[in-house]
N, C-alpha and C positions, 0 to 999 in steps of 0.2 A: 504493501499499502504506499502511494509515494507522500512523502510531506513535504511540507513550506514552512518555509521561515518569513517571517515580515517583522521587517526592522522597521522599530516609528520613532524617531531623532530630534529635535528642533538642533541639532549636531548634522553639520556638510562635510561627513568624512568617509566617502564611501570606498577606498582603500582600508579602510580599521575593519568598516564593518563586511567587509571581504574575509577578511583576515579571521573575523569573528565566527563569521558563518563558516568557512572552513574549517574549523574547530568541531561548530557544531554540529556536521559532517560524519568527523571523526567519533562525536561522543555518541548522533544520533545509530548508529553500526553498531558500539558498544551496548548501550547502556541507554532507556530515555529518561531513569532516577539520575544516572550524572551528568545526563545533558540537561536537566534541570538544576541540579545544583550548581553547573559553572553556570548558569546563567544567573541563578541568584546572584556568586558572587559576582560575576560584574556586573551587575547592577546598582550594587553596594558600590561598587570600587567609581573612585575617582577617574572623570574622562580623561585621557594623556594628551596633552597640548602636544604639539609639534617638538620632537627631539625627542620625546620621553614615550615609556612602551606601558604595557598594561601588565603585570606578574601574577600571573594564579599558578599557586601550589599545589599541587593534589596528592595524597600518600595511594599508593597503591596497595593492594593487600602482601605484597610479598614485601613491603619495607620499602620500597626503592617513593622520591618524589618523584611524581615530574613537573618541572615546570614550565607552563603552557605563556608563552609573552606573543603578545599583540601590538607590534607598533602603532603609535599614535603618529602617521604620519601626513596624517591632512592633505593640500593640494599640493604636488613636488612639482614643480619645474621638470626634472628627469623622470617625472614616470607618466607625466598627461599630453604626451605627443602634440605639444604645442607649436611644433614647426611647420607640420603640415596645415595647420590652420591656418598662421601667417599664410603660408606659401597659398593656400586656394584664396582667399582675403587679399592678399599684397600689406605688403610695409603701411602704405595708406592708410588704408580704412584701418588698420587692428590700432594705428595709433588715435586716429582720431578715436575709434570703440575706448579706448582705454581712458583717453582725453575725456568723452564722455562719460565714465563713470567715475572719475574722478572730481568729478564734477559735479557729480551725484544726478546724475541725468537719466532719464529712459528712453533704453535701450533696447530691440528686438532685433534676434538675427533671425533669419527667415532660411531653410533651406528644405530639398530637398524629401529625405526621410528621417526620423524620428531619432535614427543614431546616430544622421550625422550633424543636427541640429543638435541632440544632447553633447555631443562630443567639443563640438563649436561653444555653447556657451561655457561646459566645465572647463575645457582650455583657457578663453577671453578671461574667467572666473582667477584663473590661476596663475595669467602674467599678472593679474594686479598684484599679486605677492612680493615684497611682505607685508604688503597692505592686507586686508578681507572685504570682502564687499557684503556692508551687515544689513544690508536693504532686503526688497522683494529679491527673490532668485528661482525663477520656474527654469529651469531646463528643457521643457517642451510642454508647451500649453494644450490641454486637451478644447475639443471644439467648443467642450458648451459653456466655458471658461472663458469666452476670449471678451469678455465687458471688463478682465481686468487689468484691458489697457489701459483704459480712462484711468486710472486711477492716479490722482496727482500727483505720487509718493517716486520715489527710483526705485527704477527696475533695471534689470536683467532679466529677461525671457529668452526661450528659443518660440520659433511659431512655425508648423508647414507652410513652406510658400504657396500651396493650393488654399490658404484663408487669410492670406494679405489682401488680396480683392475688397475683403471684408474689413476690414481698417479703413477703409478711403476716409468716412469721414473723420479718422483719428487726426491722420496724417494731412488735412488740409487742416483743421485747426490749431496744429499745431506746428507755432513762430519759430520753434526750433527747428524744425528738419531737417533732414540729411536730405539733399537734392539727388546725392548718387545713387543709379539704380543697384544699390544691392542684390535685386534678384537673378543678377547676369552672374552672378557667381554658384557653381555648385558644390555646395560641401558631397561630394560622394567616395567612399570609400574602395 
């Protein structure tokens, strides 16, 4: 019978949660009670910041200790393949997007597939390092929530190119809009 892990957290750290999910899969094959104990211990621990790790020690029945280390990597430039996104968007547009984010503007990145848009948004957020984006960050905005783009607060979000026509009224009202046609950029893998 298949199992599903759903991790809901206010902290954006996909690499950390991926490593945690890998550990959970190991425990799932071993013992469900051990998995529950591991998750309870992890839940009570302080979240590791960039550069630190979460250490969990487990005593086995044979007396040996198992040290589980989950690194709190956060968005790391070397692990997010930002160069591909910069090549696709071009350095001028990438710098303009970073400048808009640092000026706390609203930024929408559009592309043809969910995977490419999500990767582009997360890469742009990663390029802000050592700063982080404290406002709304939505890797891919679902079709049913398009009204979120009318929010007056700063945001960084991804949108499928097929939904761009629905935003014409927003773009016409926004005096800070970029006049470059970003739909010419293809985010294909």
